[in-house]
C-alpha positions as CSV (number, residue, x, y, z in Angstrom):
1,M,80.1,90.2,49.6
2,G,78.0,88.1,47.4
3,I,75.2,86.4,48.6
4,S,75.9,82.6,49.3
5,S,73.4,79.8,49.4
6,P,75.0,76.4,50.1
7,G,73.7,73.6,47.8
8,I,73.3,75.6,44.3
9,G,76.9,74.8,43.1
10,S,76.6,71.2,43.8
11,G,73.0,70.6,43.8
12,L,72.9,68.7,47.6
13,D,70.3,69.8,49.9
14,V,72.8,71.1,52.5
15,Q,70.3,72.8,54.8
16,S,68.3,69.4,55.1
17,I,71.4,67.7,55.3
18,V,73.0,69.7,58.2
19,S,69.6,70.0,59.8
20,Q,69.2,66.1,60.4
21,L,72.6,65.8,61.7
22,V,72.2,69.1,64.0
23,A,68.7,67.4,64.9
24,L,70.9,63.9,66.4
25,D,72.7,66.1,68.7
26,K,69.6,67.8,70.1
27,Q,68.1,64.4,70.7
28,P,69.2,64.6,74.5
29,L,66.9,67.8,74.8
30,Q,64.1,65.8,74.8
31,Q,64.5,63.9,77.6
32,L,65.9,66.7,79.5
33,Q,62.7,68.3,78.8
34,V,60.7,65.7,79.9
35,K,63.0,65.6,83.1
36,A,62.6,69.2,84.1
37,S,58.9,69.0,83.5
38,G,58.9,66.1,86.3
39,L,60.9,68.1,88.7
40,N,58.6,70.9,88.7
41,S,55.6,68.9,89.0
42,Q,57.4,67.9,92.3
43,I,58.5,70.9,93.6
44,S,54.7,72.2,93.1
45,A,53.4,68.8,94.9
46,Y,55.8,69.5,97.9
47,G,54.8,73.2,97.9
48,Q,51.2,71.7,98.0
49,L,52.0,69.6,100.9
50,Q,53.6,71.7,103.0
51,S,50.6,74.3,102.6
52,Q,48.5,71.4,103.9
53,I,51.1,70.4,106.6
54,A,50.9,74.2,108.4
55,N,47.0,73.9,108.0
56,L,47.1,70.6,110.2
57,Q,49.7,72.5,112.5
58,T,46.8,75.2,112.7
59,Q,44.3,72.7,113.7
60,A,46.4,70.5,115.7
61,A,47.4,73.6,117.4
62,N,43.7,74.5,118.4
63,L,43.7,70.9,119.9
64,A,46.6,71.6,121.7
65,S,45.6,74.9,123.4
66,A,44.3,74.0,126.9
67,A,42.2,77.6,126.5
68,S,40.2,75.9,123.6
69,W,39.1,73.3,126.3
70,E,37.9,75.6,129.0
71,T,35.4,77.8,127.1
72,M,32.3,78.2,129.5
73,A,28.8,78.5,128.4
74,V,26.4,80.4,130.2
75,S,22.4,79.4,130.1
76,S,19.5,81.0,131.5
77,S,16.0,80.0,131.8
78,N,14.8,83.2,130.8
79,S,16.7,85.1,128.5
80,S,14.7,87.8,127.6
81,A,15.4,88.9,131.4
82,I,18.9,87.9,131.9
83,V,21.8,86.4,129.8
84,G,25.3,85.9,130.8
85,T,29.0,85.1,129.3
86,A,31.7,83.4,131.0
87,T,35.6,83.1,130.7
88,S,37.9,80.3,131.6
89,A,38.3,81.7,135.0
90,A,34.4,80.8,135.8
91,A,33.4,77.4,137.6
92,P,31.0,75.0,136.7
93,T,27.3,76.2,138.9
94,S,23.9,76.6,139.0
95,F,22.4,79.8,140.8
96,S,18.7,81.5,141.0
97,M,18.9,85.3,140.2
98,E,15.9,88.2,140.4
99,V,15.9,91.7,139.3
100,S,13.6,94.0,140.8
101,Q,14.7,97.2,139.0
102,L,16.8,98.4,136.3
103,A,19.6,101.2,136.3
104,R,18.4,104.1,134.7
105,A,19.9,108.1,134.8
106,Q,18.6,110.9,136.2
107,S,16.3,113.5,134.0
108,A,15.1,116.9,134.8
109,G,12.8,119.0,132.7
110,S,12.6,122.9,132.8
111,G,9.6,125.0,132.4
112,V,8.6,126.8,128.9
113,F,10.6,129.5,127.7
114,A,9.7,131.3,124.7
115,T,11.7,130.3,121.3
116,G,14.8,132.2,120.9
117,S,14.1,134.0,123.8
118,S,17.5,135.1,126.6
119,V,17.3,132.6,129.9
120,G,19.5,135.0,131.8
121,T,23.1,135.5,132.7
122,G,25.5,133.8,135.7
123,V,27.1,130.7,136.3
124,L,25.6,127.1,136.2
125,K,27.7,124.8,138.9
126,I,27.0,120.7,138.0
127,Q,27.9,118.5,140.6
128,L,27.4,114.4,140.1
129,G,26.8,112.5,143.0
130,T,23.9,110.6,145.0
131,W,20.5,111.6,145.9
132,D,18.7,110.4,149.1
133,K,15.4,111.1,150.7
134,G,12.4,113.5,149.3
135,E,11.3,112.5,145.5
136,F,14.3,110.0,145.4
137,T,12.8,107.5,147.7
138,S,9.3,105.9,147.5
139,A,8.6,106.9,151.1
140,S,9.3,110.6,150.3
141,D,10.7,110.9,153.8
142,G,11.9,114.1,154.4
143,T,13.6,116.7,152.6
144,A,16.4,115.6,149.9
145,V,19.9,115.5,150.7
146,F,22.6,115.4,148.4
147,S,26.3,113.4,148.5
148,P,28.7,115.0,146.3
149,G,30.7,112.4,144.0
150,A,34.8,111.9,143.2
151,S,34.0,114.1,140.3
152,S,34.7,118.1,140.6
153,E,31.6,120.5,140.3
154,V,32.0,122.0,136.7
155,S,31.1,125.8,136.5
156,I,29.8,127.0,133.1
157,N,29.6,130.4,132.5
158,I,26.5,132.0,130.8
159,T,27.7,135.8,130.1
160,A,25.9,136.9,126.6
161,A,22.7,138.2,127.3
162,D,21.0,136.8,124.1
163,D,21.8,133.2,125.0
164,T,19.0,131.3,124.2
165,L,18.1,127.5,125.7
166,A,20.0,126.2,122.4
167,K,23.2,128.1,123.3
168,V,23.2,127.2,126.9
169,A,22.6,123.4,126.2
170,A,25.8,123.6,123.5
171,K,27.7,125.1,126.1
172,I,26.8,122.2,128.8
173,N,27.5,119.4,126.4
174,A,31.2,120.7,125.7
175,A,31.8,121.2,129.3
176,N,32.0,117.1,129.9
177,A,30.0,117.7,133.1
178,G,28.5,114.4,133.2
179,V,24.9,115.4,132.0
180,N,23.5,115.8,128.3
181,A,21.5,118.9,127.7
182,T,19.0,118.8,124.8
183,V,16.6,121.5,123.8
184,L,12.8,120.0,123.2
185,H,10.7,122.3,120.9
186,D,6.6,121.9,121.0
187,A,3.8,124.1,120.5
188,S,4.0,126.1,123.5
189,G,7.8,126.8,123.2
190,D,11.0,125.6,124.3
191,R,12.2,123.1,127.1
192,L,16.0,122.0,128.2
193,L,16.0,118.6,129.2
194,M,18.8,117.3,131.4
195,R,19.9,113.9,131.5
196,S,22.9,112.0,133.8
197,S,25.3,110.7,130.9
198,T,25.7,107.3,132.5
199,T,23.3,105.2,134.6
200,G,23.4,104.4,138.4
201,A,22.6,106.0,141.7
202,A,25.7,108.0,142.0
203,S,25.3,109.4,138.8
204,G,22.6,111.8,139.9
205,F,23.3,115.3,139.3
206,R,22.7,119.0,141.3
207,I,22.6,122.1,139.4
208,Q,23.3,125.3,141.2
209,A,22.9,128.7,139.6
210,V,25.0,131.8,140.5
211,D,22.0,134.2,138.9
212,D,23.4,138.1,138.1
213,D,19.6,139.0,139.0
214,G,20.8,138.6,142.5
215,N,18.1,135.8,143.6
216,N,19.7,132.3,142.7
217,I,16.4,130.0,143.9
218,D,13.7,132.3,142.8
219,G,12.9,130.4,139.4
220,A,13.3,133.7,137.4
221,G,16.6,134.3,135.3
222,L,19.5,131.8,135.1
223,S,18.0,130.0,138.5
224,R,15.0,128.6,136.4
225,L,17.5,126.1,135.0
226,A,18.9,125.4,138.4
227,F,17.9,121.7,140.0
228,D,18.5,121.8,143.8
229,P,15.6,120.4,145.7
230,E,18.0,120.5,148.9
231,N,17.8,123.8,148.8
232,A,14.5,124.1,147.8
233,T,15.3,126.0,144.0
234,A,12.4,126.1,141.6
235,G,14.0,125.4,138.7
236,L,14.3,122.3,136.8
237,A,11.7,119.7,137.6
238,L,12.4,115.8,138.3
239,T,11.2,113.8,136.2
240,Q,13.6,110.3,136.4
241,T,15.3,109.9,139.3
242,A,18.9,108.0,139.2
243,Q,19.1,104.0,140.3
244,D,21.3,101.1,140.1
245,T,19.9,97.6,139.2
246,L,19.0,95.8,142.0
247,A,19.0,92.2,142.0
248,T,19.0,89.2,144.6
249,I,21.7,85.7,143.3
250,N,20.3,82.9,145.4
251,G,18.4,85.5,147.7
252,V,21.5,87.7,148.5
253,S,21.4,91.0,147.2
254,V,23.4,92.8,144.5
255,A,23.9,96.3,142.7
256,S,25.3,97.6,139.6
257,A,25.1,100.8,138.2
258,N,24.5,99.8,135.1
259,T,22.5,96.3,133.8
260,T,25.9,94.3,134.0
261,F,27.1,92.8,136.8
262,S,30.9,91.6,135.9
263,N,32.5,91.0,139.4
264,A,29.2,89.6,141.2
265,I,30.8,85.5,140.3
266,D,34.6,85.2,139.6
267,G,34.7,84.6,135.5
268,L,31.2,85.6,134.5
269,T,29.2,88.5,133.5
270,L,25.6,89.2,134.2
271,T,23.5,91.4,132.1
272,A,19.7,92.0,133.1
273,T,17.3,93.3,130.3
274,Q,14.2,93.5,132.4
275,V,12.8,92.8,135.9
276,T,11.5,89.7,136.3
277,T,8.5,88.4,137.6
278,A,9.7,84.7,138.9
279,P,13.5,83.3,140.0
280,V,15.8,82.9,136.8
281,N,18.0,80.0,136.8
282,V,21.4,80.4,135.6
283,T,23.9,77.6,134.7
284,V,27.2,78.1,134.2
285,S,28.9,74.7,132.5
286,R,31.8,73.5,130.1
287,D,30.9,74.8,126.2
288,T,32.2,71.6,124.1
289,T,31.0,73.2,120.8
290,S,34.3,75.0,119.7
291,A,36.2,71.6,120.8
292,R,34.0,69.4,118.8
293,A,34.4,71.7,116.2
294,N,38.2,71.7,116.3
295,I,38.4,67.8,116.2
296,T,35.9,68.0,113.2
297,A,38.3,70.5,111.7
298,F,41.3,68.3,112.4
299,I,39.8,65.2,110.9
300,S,39.3,67.4,107.8
301,S,42.7,68.4,107.2
302,Y,44.7,65.5,108.3
303,N,42.1,63.5,105.6
304,A,42.8,66.1,102.9
305,L,46.7,65.6,103.5
306,N,46.6,61.7,103.8
307,N,44.3,61.9,100.1
308,A,47.2,64.4,98.6
309,L,49.5,62.1,99.8
310,S,48.0,58.7,98.7
311,T,47.4,60.3,95.1
312,M,51.1,61.5,94.7
313,T,52.7,58.6,95.4
314,G,50.3,56.1,94.1
315,Y,49.4,54.6,90.6
316,N,46.3,55.1,89.1
317,A,45.3,51.8,87.1
318,S,42.9,53.2,85.5
319,T,44.4,55.8,83.8
320,K,47.8,54.1,84.0
321,T,49.8,57.2,85.3
322,A,51.9,57.3,88.0
323,G,51.4,60.2,90.6
324,T,53.9,63.2,90.6
325,L,55.9,61.5,93.6
326,Q,55.8,58.0,93.3
327,G,59.0,56.3,94.6
328,D,59.9,59.3,96.3
329,S,61.0,57.9,99.6
330,T,60.4,61.3,101.2
331,A,56.9,61.6,100.5
332,V,56.2,58.0,100.8
333,G,57.9,58.1,104.3
334,L,56.1,61.6,105.5
335,Q,52.7,59.6,104.8
336,T,53.9,56.6,106.9
337,A,55.2,58.4,110.1
338,L,51.9,60.7,110.2
339,R,49.8,57.6,110.0
340,Q,51.7,56.0,113.0
341,L,52.1,59.3,114.9
342,V,48.0,60.1,114.3
343,G,47.4,56.1,115.4
344,S,49.7,56.1,118.4
345,L,48.7,56.4,121.8
346,G,48.0,59.3,123.9
347,P,49.3,59.9,127.6
348,G,48.9,57.4,129.9
349,G,46.7,57.0,132.5
350,G,43.8,58.9,131.2
351,A,40.5,57.9,130.3
352,F,41.4,57.8,126.4
353,S,44.2,56.1,125.1
354,R,44.0,56.2,121.3
355,L,41.9,58.5,118.8
356,S,39.7,55.1,118.6
357,D,38.5,55.5,122.0
358,I,36.6,58.6,121.5
359,G,35.3,57.7,117.9
360,V,37.7,58.8,115.5
361,Q,38.5,55.6,113.4
362,F,41.2,54.9,110.6
363,Q,39.5,54.1,107.1
364,T,40.6,51.4,104.8
365,D,41.9,54.5,102.5
366,G,43.7,55.9,105.3
367,T,41.3,58.7,106.0
368,L,39.7,59.1,109.7
369,K,36.1,59.2,110.4
370,A,34.0,60.0,113.4
371,D,31.4,57.9,115.2
372,D,29.3,60.9,116.1
373,T,27.6,59.0,119.0
374,K,31.0,58.0,120.4
375,L,32.4,60.9,120.1
376,N,29.3,62.7,122.0
377,A,29.9,60.7,124.4
378,A,33.2,61.2,124.6
379,M,32.4,64.9,124.5
380,T,31.1,65.0,128.1
381,N,34.2,64.3,129.6
382,P,35.9,67.4,128.6
383,D,38.7,67.2,131.0
384,A,39.8,63.8,129.9
385,L,40.0,65.4,126.6
386,K,41.9,68.1,127.2
387,T,44.4,65.3,128.7
388,F,44.2,63.3,125.8
389,F,45.1,66.0,123.2
390,A,46.6,69.1,125.2
391,A,48.6,67.7,127.8
392,D,52.2,69.4,127.2
393,N,55.2,67.8,129.1
394,T,57.6,69.4,127.3
395,G,58.6,67.2,124.5
396,T,58.1,63.6,126.3
397,A,56.0,60.5,125.4
398,S,53.6,62.1,127.9
399,D,52.4,64.5,125.7
400,G,49.0,64.9,124.2
401,L,48.5,63.7,120.8
402,A,47.4,66.9,119.7
403,T,51.0,68.9,121.4
404,R,52.8,66.1,119.6
405,I,51.4,66.3,115.7
406,N,52.1,70.1,116.6
407,D,55.6,69.7,117.2
408,F,56.1,67.1,114.3
409,A,54.5,69.6,111.9
410,S,56.7,72.4,113.5
411,G,59.9,70.3,112.7
412,L,58.7,70.0,109.4
413,L,58.0,73.2,108.5
414,D,61.3,74.7,110.2
415,P,63.9,76.2,107.9
416,S,66.0,73.2,108.3
417,G,63.0,71.0,108.0
418,I,62.4,68.5,105.0
419,F,60.2,70.4,102.8
420,T,63.2,73.3,102.6
421,T,65.8,70.7,102.2
422,K,63.6,68.8,99.6
423,T,62.5,71.9,97.9
424,K,66.1,73.3,97.4
425,S,67.0,69.5,96.3
426,L,64.7,69.7,93.7
427,Q,65.4,73.3,92.7
428,D,69.3,72.4,92.5
429,A,68.0,69.7,90.0
430,V,66.2,72.0,87.9
431,K,69.3,74.1,87.8
432,R,71.3,71.0,86.7
433,N,68.8,70.5,83.9
434,S,68.9,73.6,82.8
435,D,72.2,74.1,82.2
436,E,72.5,70.5,80.5
437,Q,70.1,72.3,78.1
438,T,72.2,74.8,77.8
439,T,75.0,72.6,77.1
440,V,73.4,70.5,74.4
441,N,72.1,73.6,72.6
442,T,75.5,75.2,72.5
443,R,77.0,72.1,71.1
444,A,74.6,71.9,68.6
445,D,74.9,75.2,67.3
446,Q,78.5,74.9,67.2
447,H,78.3,71.7,65.3
448,Q,75.8,73.3,62.6
449,T,78.2,76.0,62.2
450,Q,81.3,73.4,61.7
451,L,79.1,71.3,59.2
452,L,77.8,74.5,57.1
453,A,81.3,75.3,56.5
454,Q,82.7,72.0,55.9
455,Y,79.5,71.6,53.2
456,S,80.2,75.1,52.1
457,R,83.6,74.2,51.2
458,L,82.5,70.6,49.6
459,D,80.1,72.5,47.7
460,S,82.6,75.1,46.3
461,N,84.9,72.2,44.9
462,L,82.0,70.4,43.6
463,S,80.8,73.7,41.9
464,Q,84.4,73.8,40.4
465,L,84.9,69.9,39.1
466,T,81.5,70.6,38.0
467,A,82.6,73.6,36.0
468,L,85.7,71.9,34.7
469,N,83.6,68.4,33.6
470,T,81.3,70.7,31.2
471,Y,84.4,72.6,29.8
472,I,86.1,69.1,28.8
473,T,82.8,67.6,27.6
474,Q,82.4,71.1,25.6
475,Q,85.8,70.7,24.2
476,V,85.5,67.1,23.5
477,A,82.4,67.2,21.6
478,M,84.3,70.1,19.2
479,W,87.0,68.1,18.7
480,N,85.0,65.3,17.5
481,K,82.7,67.5,15.2
482,Q,86.5,69.2,14.0
483,S,87.8,65.6,13.0
484,T,84.2,64.3,11.3
485,N,84.8,67.3,9.0
């Protein structure tokens, strides 16, 4: 098949003619493309609004949470000695507290062993419990008495004749007997240091030795590691007694095995960090810091949403451009509904009826602004604020403002809410627009094919006529020449 180029035979600019005719067919594409761009911009705008509604719901949910209004704070007149934390179960109160001693663990140490020497063989029996009398009381009133605790006695076998202090310490620590063993090295040799794993008077320990040398209390062989003053052993020497933290609250004695009092007062945990020299005043009160922060966060979130809606639905006179959602009834309706809801009355019968009562006012541009002085004054009445924002009466008009806003936002974000349905509608419109563009292109392509075929036939016919005309002209010229001769 030969190469064909329409227009060569006739001299017509067929490609240009066809291109211009097809361009006329494709003129609707420009309008469709502009419309598609607008639809995609609207989808993007609704996505942005959906995100901001979700943020507003989060802030409203914080304000609607009863727990956020029940946070308690603990202050201490001497935070170097006593600090505290409180849960919502704590009641506002104030009391005096003094600390006479802090909890500590029992400690004991051995005599000096030659580095690397054997300590003897046998069994060490470790028992946790409480010591009384003797060295364990300030009065040293008689022979020490040990009262075993609830934990079972732990036996540790020291069977190797070459077991050093380090190996014995490792076996003690591995036994989890409630004591920790450490080997101390110095110029004179090695010592075994023993300490209770926890503090408190009940964390004292007794170590009895069953010494293979036949004498369990002579301070020789394995009995050098015993600690049993009740039975006059000559092993480890006491370096620190186990004791509770002792304190008074309003003059009433309290004790703790550690430095924390978690059950002395409901909902309150107190921690002693040092012995006091004077009474410490502790005050438990409502902590409005987080609630105030929640109100500020809600205002910021609402303002961001309001500004976005205003920009999207408005007209910028300086740039002479319309917002992405100008004239969109859904967006305009949403903005109106939000403003009405935020400006509506709270539950009846409370100290506060509207946001303006707590110092939060609408501005001319539709945003909210807090009057710090008035809001701070309102924060002194947290129960009334809790009712205004967080009252929950199962979707009735008596619900708190934040509860209603949370429910409203939840409905908007529901799978059947306006964001889902509106976005689906816009996506369907984009799909229809795309189909229309495809149809226009298809028709234009078909028309182009038809035009090229038609002009190819015309070109062929004109080419034949031109050839015939040339032949006749040549013949006439020859006849004229012959007749002249």
